[in-house]
N, C-alpha and C positions, 0 to 999 in steps of 0.2 A: 504494500500500500504506500502511496506517495505521501510524504510528510513535508509540509511547507514550513520552512524555517521561521517565517514571520508569524505564522499562526502558533507555532510552538513557543515562540518568545512571548506572545500575548498571553497564552495559557500560563506560562511560568510567572509572568508579572501579576496576573490576576490571582493566582494561587498564593503568591507571597503577600499581596495586599490583603487577601482574605485571612491569611494566617495571622497578620498583625492584630486583627480584631477577634481572634479565636473563632473564626467563621460565624460570627454573630451578625446576622443581617441587619438588625436594628442599629447596631454600632456602626456598621459599614454605611448604612443609609444616613445616619447622623453625621458621620465624617464627610460624606459627599455633599450634604446640605451645607455644612460649615465651609467647605472649600468653595462651593458655589457662591455663598454670601460674601466671602472674603475676596473673591475674584474681581468684584466690581463690574462684571459684565451684565448686560441686560439679559434677563431671562424671558423667553418668549413662550407663551402657552399655546401649543398647537392643537389642543383638544377641541373637538367640535362643540359649538354652543348648542344648547337644547333648541331644537327647531320645532316646527309644527308637524303633525302627522297628516299627510295628505290622504284624501279620501280614496284616491285612485291607487296608490301604491301601498298604503297602510304603513309606510316607513316614515320615520322622522326625517325631515329635510331642513337644511339651514337656508331659508330663502329671505330672511330678514324683512326689509320693507317691501320687497316684491310681493309679499303675501296679499297686500291690498289690491294688487293688479291682476290677481288670478281670477279668471272667469271660467266656471265649469263649462265643458264643451256643450252640454245640453242647452244651456242658457243662450249660447250663441245661435244655435239652431232655432230656438223659439223666437228669438228676436228677428230672425230672417223670415220665418214662416209660422205665425201664431196658430195656424190651424193644426199644427202638430200636437198641441196640448190635448186634443181629443183622443190622440192615440197613446198617450202616456198612461201607464199603469200606476195606480196610487198605492 
């Protein structure tokens, strides 16, 4: 099996870092947060904002202010031909 030297080095560094904290994930996480705070760099949150659930997909979508501009497809048809309302099931 092929062994990549760079991947092996990363594994070694990760293992040494984990060993410093006795493999305690909470301690590792706290250290990473401390390093992040001390770095002075801007932290960007890339998680999706809670969106709306669309009636067509049933999935949440992040559409923001565009939600006000959404017109259900059936409404457009009814605006063009009001006689279609007689054919709609209630």
